[in-house]
PyMOL Python script that loads the backbone (N, CA, C, O; Angstrom):
from pymol import cmd

cmd.read_pdbstr("""\
ATOM      1  N   MET A   1     -44.913  38.764  17.092  1.00  0.00           N
ATOM      2  CA  MET A   1     -44.486  37.480  17.608  1.00  0.00           C
ATOM      3  C   MET A   1     -43.025  37.196  17.249  1.00  0.00           C
ATOM      4  O   MET A   1     -42.245  36.777  18.104  1.00  0.00           O
ATOM      5  N   SER A   2     -42.655  37.426  15.981  1.00  0.00           N
ATOM      6  CA  SER A   2     -41.293  37.129  15.567  1.00  0.00           C
ATOM      7  C   SER A   2     -40.303  38.098  16.201  1.00  0.00           C
ATOM      8  O   SER A   2     -39.159  37.723  16.462  1.00  0.00           O
ATOM      9  N   GLN A   3     -40.721  39.347  16.455  1.00  0.00           N
ATOM     10  CA  GLN A   3     -39.810  40.306  17.082  1.00  0.00           C
ATOM     11  C   GLN A   3     -39.478  39.895  18.515  1.00  0.00           C
ATOM     12  O   GLN A   3     -38.333  40.020  18.948  1.00  0.00           O
ATOM     13  N   SER A   4     -40.455  39.415  19.236  1.00  0.00           N
ATOM     14  CA  SER A   4     -40.180  38.993  20.608  1.00  0.00           C
ATOM     15  C   SER A   4     -39.303  37.735  20.619  1.00  0.00           C
ATOM     16  O   SER A   4     -38.491  37.563  21.528  1.00  0.00           O
ATOM     17  N   LEU A   5     -39.456  36.863  19.631  1.00  0.00           N
ATOM     18  CA  LEU A   5     -38.619  35.675  19.519  1.00  0.00           C
ATOM     19  C   LEU A   5     -37.186  36.073  19.207  1.00  0.00           C
ATOM     20  O   LEU A   5     -36.248  35.513  19.775  1.00  0.00           O
ATOM     21  N   GLU A   6     -37.007  37.042  18.304  1.00  0.00           N
ATOM     22  CA  GLU A   6     -35.673  37.526  17.971  1.00  0.00           C
ATOM     23  C   GLU A   6     -35.009  38.161  19.191  1.00  0.00           C
ATOM     24  O   GLU A   6     -33.821  37.948  19.434  1.00  0.00           O
ATOM     25  N   ALA A   7     -35.765  38.934  19.951  1.00  0.00           N
ATOM     26  CA  ALA A   7     -35.224  39.565  21.148  1.00  0.00           C
ATOM     27  C   ALA A   7     -34.855  38.508  22.182  1.00  0.00           C
ATOM     28  O   ALA A   7     -33.824  38.632  22.843  1.00  0.00           O
ATOM     29  N   TRP A   8     -35.669  37.483  22.333  1.00  0.00           N
ATOM     30  CA  TRP A   8     -35.408  36.422  23.299  1.00  0.00           C
ATOM     31  C   TRP A   8     -34.158  35.619  22.913  1.00  0.00           C
ATOM     32  O   TRP A   8     -33.388  35.202  23.778  1.00  0.00           O
ATOM     33  N   LEU A   9     -33.966  35.408  21.607  1.00  0.00           N
ATOM     34  CA  LEU A   9     -32.813  34.652  21.144  1.00  0.00           C
ATOM     35  C   LEU A   9     -31.546  35.506  21.081  1.00  0.00           C
ATOM     36  O   LEU A   9     -30.453  34.971  20.900  1.00  0.00           O
ATOM     37  N   GLY A  10     -31.677  36.809  21.225  1.00  0.00           N
ATOM     38  CA  GLY A  10     -30.529  37.688  21.187  1.00  0.00           C
ATOM     39  C   GLY A  10     -30.064  38.005  19.779  1.00  0.00           C
ATOM     40  O   GLY A  10     -28.890  38.316  19.577  1.00  0.00           O
ATOM     41  N   LEU A  11     -30.948  37.936  18.810  1.00  0.00           N
ATOM     42  CA  LEU A  11     -30.570  38.192  17.432  1.00  0.00           C
ATOM     43  C   LEU A  11     -30.429  39.675  17.122  1.00  0.00           C
ATOM     44  O   LEU A  11     -29.951  40.038  16.048  1.00  0.00           O
ATOM     45  N   GLU A  12     -30.833  40.525  18.037  1.00  0.00           N
ATOM     46  CA  GLU A  12     -30.745  41.964  17.810  1.00  0.00           C
ATOM     47  C   GLU A  12     -29.359  42.506  18.166  1.00  0.00           C
ATOM     48  O   GLU A  12     -29.141  43.714  18.076  1.00  0.00           O
ATOM     49  N   GLU A  13     -28.435  41.662  18.560  1.00  0.00           N
ATOM     50  CA  GLU A  13     -27.121  42.109  18.988  1.00  0.00           C
ATOM     51  C   GLU A  13     -26.075  41.970  17.893  1.00  0.00           C
ATOM     52  O   GLU A  13     -24.880  41.967  18.190  1.00  0.00           O
ATOM     53  N   LYS A  14     -26.487  41.854  16.641  1.00  0.00           N
ATOM     54  CA  LYS A  14     -25.528  41.709  15.545  1.00  0.00           C
ATOM     55  C   LYS A  14     -24.655  42.939  15.410  1.00  0.00           C
ATOM     56  O   LYS A  14     -23.451  42.820  15.185  1.00  0.00           O
ATOM     57  N   GLY A  15     -25.237  44.110  15.541  1.00  0.00           N
ATOM     58  CA  GLY A  15     -24.471  45.352  15.448  1.00  0.00           C
ATOM     59  C   GLY A  15     -23.456  45.473  16.567  1.00  0.00           C
ATOM     60  O   GLY A  15     -22.344  45.957  16.357  1.00  0.00           O
ATOM     61  N   GLN A  16     -23.839  45.033  17.752  1.00  0.00           N
ATOM     62  CA  GLN A  16     -22.940  45.087  18.894  1.00  0.00           C
ATOM     63  C   GLN A  16     -21.732  44.173  18.663  1.00  0.00           C
ATOM     64  O   GLN A  16     -20.603  44.552  18.977  1.00  0.00           O
ATOM     65  N   ALA A  17     -21.956  42.996  18.128  1.00  0.00           N
ATOM     66  CA  ALA A  17     -20.860  42.068  17.854  1.00  0.00           C
ATOM     67  C   ALA A  17     -19.911  42.655  16.810  1.00  0.00           C
ATOM     68  O   ALA A  17     -18.694  42.500  16.911  1.00  0.00           O
ATOM     69  N   LEU A  18     -20.469  43.324  15.817  1.00  0.00           N
ATOM     70  CA  LEU A  18     -19.646  43.946  14.785  1.00  0.00           C
ATOM     71  C   LEU A  18     -18.742  45.017  15.383  1.00  0.00           C
ATOM     72  O   LEU A  18     -17.566  45.109  15.030  1.00  0.00           O
ATOM     73  N   VAL A  19     -19.283  45.812  16.273  1.00  0.00           N
ATOM     74  CA  VAL A  19     -18.492  46.853  16.931  1.00  0.00           C
ATOM     75  C   VAL A  19     -17.402  46.222  17.794  1.00  0.00           C
ATOM     76  O   VAL A  19     -16.276  46.719  17.833  1.00  0.00           O
ATOM     77  N   GLU A  20     -17.726  45.141  18.479  1.00  0.00           N
ATOM     78  CA  GLU A  20     -16.725  44.465  19.303  1.00  0.00           C
ATOM     79  C   GLU A  20     -15.601  43.909  18.442  1.00  0.00           C
ATOM     80  O   GLU A  20     -14.433  44.031  18.812  1.00  0.00           O
ATOM     81  N   TYR A  21     -15.917  43.305  17.309  1.00  0.00           N
ATOM     82  CA  TYR A  21     -14.889  42.801  16.407  1.00  0.00           C
ATOM     83  C   TYR A  21     -14.020  43.943  15.875  1.00  0.00           C
ATOM     84  O   TYR A  21     -12.805  43.793  15.746  1.00  0.00           O
ATOM     85  N   ALA A  22     -14.635  45.064  15.573  1.00  0.00           N
ATOM     86  CA  ALA A  22     -13.881  46.222  15.080  1.00  0.00           C
ATOM     87  C   ALA A  22     -12.918  46.724  16.161  1.00  0.00           C
ATOM     88  O   ALA A  22     -11.773  47.063  15.860  1.00  0.00           O
ATOM     89  N   LEU A  23     -13.369  46.773  17.397  1.00  0.00           N
ATOM     90  CA  LEU A  23     -12.499  47.214  18.492  1.00  0.00           C
ATOM     91  C   LEU A  23     -11.339  46.245  18.706  1.00  0.00           C
ATOM     92  O   LEU A  23     -10.217  46.673  18.975  1.00  0.00           O
ATOM     93  N   ILE A  24     -11.599  44.960  18.589  1.00  0.00           N
ATOM     94  CA  ILE A  24     -10.535  43.964  18.720  1.00  0.00           C
ATOM     95  C   ILE A  24      -9.520  44.133  17.603  1.00  0.00           C
ATOM     96  O   ILE A  24      -8.316  44.057  17.846  1.00  0.00           O
ATOM     97  N   LEU A  25      -9.990  44.362  16.377  1.00  0.00           N
ATOM     98  CA  LEU A  25      -9.074  44.559  15.253  1.00  0.00           C
ATOM     99  C   LEU A  25      -8.219  45.808  15.436  1.00  0.00           C
ATOM    100  O   LEU A  25      -7.030  45.800  15.119  1.00  0.00           O
ATOM    101  N   VAL A  26      -8.815  46.871  15.943  1.00  0.00           N
ATOM    102  CA  VAL A  26      -8.059  48.106  16.196  1.00  0.00           C
ATOM    103  C   VAL A  26      -6.996  47.857  17.259  1.00  0.00           C
ATOM    104  O   VAL A  26      -5.864  48.319  17.120  1.00  0.00           O
ATOM    105  N   LEU A  27      -7.347  47.133  18.320  1.00  0.00           N
ATOM    106  CA  LEU A  27      -6.389  46.823  19.369  1.00  0.00           C
ATOM    107  C   LEU A  27      -5.236  45.978  18.825  1.00  0.00           C
ATOM    108  O   LEU A  27      -4.076  46.231  19.153  1.00  0.00           O
ATOM    109  N   ILE A  28      -5.543  44.987  18.006  1.00  0.00           N
ATOM    110  CA  ILE A  28      -4.502  44.152  17.409  1.00  0.00           C
ATOM    111  C   ILE A  28      -3.605  44.994  16.502  1.00  0.00           C
ATOM    112  O   ILE A  28      -2.386  44.827  16.510  1.00  0.00           O
ATOM    113  N   ALA A  29      -4.198  45.896  15.723  1.00  0.00           N
ATOM    114  CA  ALA A  29      -3.404  46.752  14.832  1.00  0.00           C
ATOM    115  C   ALA A  29      -2.463  47.638  15.632  1.00  0.00           C
ATOM    116  O   ALA A  29      -1.311  47.821  15.238  1.00  0.00           O
ATOM    117  N   ILE A  30      -2.925  48.189  16.741  1.00  0.00           N
ATOM    118  CA  ILE A  30      -2.076  49.036  17.583  1.00  0.00           C
ATOM    119  C   ILE A  30      -0.926  48.220  18.163  1.00  0.00           C
ATOM    120  O   ILE A  30       0.210  48.694  18.202  1.00  0.00           O
ATOM    121  N   LEU A  31      -1.207  46.998  18.614  1.00  0.00           N
ATOM    122  CA  LEU A  31      -0.160  46.145  19.165  1.00  0.00           C
ATOM    123  C   LEU A  31       0.869  45.758  18.103  1.00  0.00           C
ATOM    124  O   LEU A  31       2.068  45.735  18.380  1.00  0.00           O
ATOM    125  N   VAL A  32       0.407  45.458  16.899  1.00  0.00           N
ATOM    126  CA  VAL A  32       1.331  45.088  15.819  1.00  0.00           C
ATOM    127  C   VAL A  32       2.222  46.270  15.469  1.00  0.00           C
ATOM    128  O   VAL A  32       3.424  46.098  15.270  1.00  0.00           O
ATOM    129  N   ILE A  33       1.653  47.457  15.393  1.00  0.00           N
ATOM    130  CA  ILE A  33       2.450  48.651  15.083  1.00  0.00           C
ATOM    131  C   ILE A  33       3.486  48.893  16.176  1.00  0.00           C
ATOM    132  O   ILE A  33       4.633  49.225  15.879  1.00  0.00           O
ATOM    133  N   ALA A  34       3.090  48.731  17.430  1.00  0.00           N
ATOM    134  CA  ALA A  34       4.035  48.941  18.536  1.00  0.00           C
ATOM    135  C   ALA A  34       5.169  47.927  18.493  1.00  0.00           C
ATOM    136  O   ALA A  34       6.331  48.290  18.678  1.00  0.00           O
ATOM    137  N   VAL A  35       4.849  46.667  18.252  1.00  0.00           N
ATOM    138  CA  VAL A  35       5.876  45.623  18.197  1.00  0.00           C
ATOM    139  C   VAL A  35       6.816  45.858  17.019  1.00  0.00           C
ATOM    140  O   VAL A  35       8.032  45.730  17.160  1.00  0.00           O
ATOM    141  N   LEU A  36       6.264  46.198  15.868  1.00  0.00           N
ATOM    142  CA  LEU A  36       7.105  46.449  14.703  1.00  0.00           C
ATOM    143  C   LEU A  36       7.992  47.677  14.902  1.00  0.00           C
ATOM    144  O   LEU A  36       9.127  47.712  14.428  1.00  0.00           O
ATOM    145  N   THR A  37       7.479  48.662  15.590  1.00  0.00           N
ATOM    146  CA  THR A  37       8.280  49.845  15.872  1.00  0.00           C
ATOM    147  C   THR A  37       9.465  49.488  16.768  1.00  0.00           C
ATOM    148  O   THR A  37      10.589  49.928  16.527  1.00  0.00           O
ATOM    149  N   LEU A  38       9.208  48.694  17.791  1.00  0.00           N
ATOM    150  CA  LEU A  38      10.286  48.296  18.702  1.00  0.00           C
ATOM    151  C   LEU A  38      11.282  47.368  18.017  1.00  0.00           C
ATOM    152  O   LEU A  38      12.491  47.548  18.164  1.00  0.00           O
ATOM    153  N   LEU A  39      10.804  46.396  17.285  1.00  0.00           N
ATOM    154  CA  LEU A  39      11.686  45.438  16.629  1.00  0.00           C
ATOM    155  C   LEU A  39      12.362  46.035  15.400  1.00  0.00           C
ATOM    156  O   LEU A  39      13.457  45.616  15.026  1.00  0.00           O
ATOM    157  N   GLY A  40      11.722  46.999  14.780  1.00  0.00           N
ATOM    158  CA  GLY A  40      12.290  47.616  13.591  1.00  0.00           C
ATOM    159  C   GLY A  40      13.625  48.264  13.865  1.00  0.00           C
ATOM    160  O   GLY A  40      14.535  48.192  13.039  1.00  0.00           O
ATOM    161  N   THR A  41      13.753  48.899  15.021  1.00  0.00           N
ATOM    162  CA  THR A  41      15.008  49.536  15.403  1.00  0.00           C
ATOM    163  C   THR A  41      16.095  48.487  15.588  1.00  0.00           C
ATOM    164  O   THR A  41      17.225  48.679  15.140  1.00  0.00           O
ATOM    165  N   GLN A  42      15.765  47.385  16.241  1.00  0.00           N
ATOM    166  CA  GLN A  42      16.747  46.322  16.472  1.00  0.00           C
ATOM    167  C   GLN A  42      17.166  45.665  15.165  1.00  0.00           C
ATOM    168  O   GLN A  42      18.344  45.372  14.961  1.00  0.00           O
ATOM    169  N   VAL A  43      16.213  45.436  14.291  1.00  0.00           N
ATOM    170  CA  VAL A  43      16.531  44.821  12.995  1.00  0.00           C
ATOM    171  C   VAL A  43      17.417  45.757  12.182  1.00  0.00           C
ATOM    172  O   VAL A  43      18.347  45.304  11.515  1.00  0.00           O
ATOM    173  N   SER A  44      17.144  47.038  12.229  1.00  0.00           N
ATOM    174  CA  SER A  44      17.968  48.014  11.525  1.00  0.00           C
ATOM    175  C   SER A  44      19.398  47.998  12.048  1.00  0.00           C
ATOM    176  O   SER A  44      20.344  48.084  11.266  1.00  0.00           O
ATOM    177  N   GLN A  45      19.560  47.891  13.347  1.00  0.00           N
ATOM    178  CA  GLN A  45      20.902  47.834  13.936  1.00  0.00           C
ATOM    179  C   GLN A  45      21.639  46.574  13.491  1.00  0.00           C
ATOM    180  O   GLN A  45      22.837  46.621  13.213  1.00  0.00           O
ATOM    181  N   VAL A  46      20.936  45.458  13.423  1.00  0.00           N
ATOM    182  CA  VAL A  46      21.568  44.209  12.980  1.00  0.00           C
ATOM    183  C   VAL A  46      22.049  44.347  11.541  1.00  0.00           C
ATOM    184  O   VAL A  46      23.171  43.951  11.226  1.00  0.00           O
ATOM    185  N   PHE A  47      21.221  44.900  10.669  1.00  0.00           N
ATOM    186  CA  PHE A  47      21.625  45.075   9.274  1.00  0.00           C
ATOM    187  C   PHE A  47      22.783  46.061   9.148  1.00  0.00           C
ATOM    188  O   PHE A  47      23.657  45.880   8.301  1.00  0.00           O
ATOM    189  N   SER A  48      22.797  47.090   9.971  1.00  0.00           N
ATOM    190  CA  SER A  48      23.908  48.043   9.957  1.00  0.00           C
ATOM    191  C   SER A  48      25.206  47.362  10.368  1.00  0.00           C
ATOM    192  O   SER A  48      26.255  47.610   9.773  1.00  0.00           O
ATOM    193  N   THR A  49      25.139  46.508  11.378  1.00  0.00           N
ATOM    194  CA  THR A  49      26.315  45.767  11.820  1.00  0.00           C
ATOM    195  C   THR A  49      26.816  44.833  10.730  1.00  0.00           C
ATOM    196  O   THR A  49      28.019  44.743  10.482  1.00  0.00           O
ATOM    197  N   ILE A  50      25.896  44.145  10.086  1.00  0.00           N
ATOM    198  CA  ILE A  50      26.274  43.232   8.996  1.00  0.00           C
ATOM    199  C   ILE A  50      26.920  44.007   7.855  1.00  0.00           C
ATOM    200  O   ILE A  50      27.933  43.571   7.308  1.00  0.00           O
ATOM    201  N   THR A  51      26.347  45.149   7.491  1.00  0.00           N
ATOM    202  CA  THR A  51      26.883  45.961   6.416  1.00  0.00           C
ATOM    203  C   THR A  51      28.284  46.468   6.766  1.00  0.00           C
ATOM    204  O   THR A  51      29.186  46.447   5.928  1.00  0.00           O
ATOM    205  N   SER A  52      28.455  46.915   7.990  1.00  0.00           N
ATOM    206  CA  SER A  52      29.773  47.406   8.430  1.00  0.00           C
ATOM    207  C   SER A  52      30.807  46.283   8.386  1.00  0.00           C
ATOM    208  O   SER A  52      31.949  46.504   7.983  1.00  0.00           O
ATOM    209  N   THR A  53      30.417  45.099   8.793  1.00  0.00           N
ATOM    210  CA  THR A  53      31.338  43.953   8.815  1.00  0.00           C
ATOM    211  C   THR A  53      31.729  43.575   7.381  1.00  0.00           C
ATOM    212  O   THR A  53      32.894  43.278   7.117  1.00  0.00           O
ATOM    213  N   ILE A  54      30.784  43.584   6.477  1.00  0.00           N
ATOM    214  CA  ILE A  54      31.072  43.219   5.075  1.00  0.00           C
ATOM    215  C   ILE A  54      31.988  44.261   4.449  1.00  0.00           C
ATOM    216  O   ILE A  54      32.933  43.899   3.748  1.00  0.00           O
ATOM    217  N   ARG A  55      31.736  45.527   4.682  1.00  0.00           N
ATOM    218  CA  ARG A  55      32.571  46.585   4.105  1.00  0.00           C
ATOM    219  C   ARG A  55      33.965  46.591   4.707  1.00  0.00           C
ATOM    220  O   ARG A  55      34.932  46.941   4.030  1.00  0.00           O
ATOM    221  N   GLY A  56      34.079  46.207   5.971  1.00  0.00           N
ATOM    222  CA  GLY A  56      35.380  46.213   6.641  1.00  0.00           C
ATOM    223  C   GLY A  56      36.290  45.089   6.204  1.00  0.00           C
ATOM    224  O   GLY A  56      37.504  45.183   6.386  1.00  0.00           O
ATOM    225  N   SER A  57      35.744  44.024   5.630  1.00  0.00           N
ATOM    226  CA  SER A  57      36.608  42.909   5.254  1.00  0.00           C
ATOM    227  C   SER A  57      36.995  42.927   3.835  1.00  0.00           C
ATOM    228  O   SER A  57      37.723  42.044   3.382  1.00  0.00           O
TER     229      SER A  57
END
""", "prot")
cmd.dss("prot")
cmd.show_as("cartoon", "prot")
cmd.util.cbc("prot")
cmd.orient("prot")
């Protein structure tokens, strides 16, 4: 009786939700790495410019 109630309420999908959350976290991690990779180059160039300007004066 309780098993059919759990199935009707959808309580057996806890594992599926966990997998979905894990996939979302992996996707977010990939996006963060990509953004940091792209912005990291620009930030490095800005610091190089600042360093060159300070040394030149």
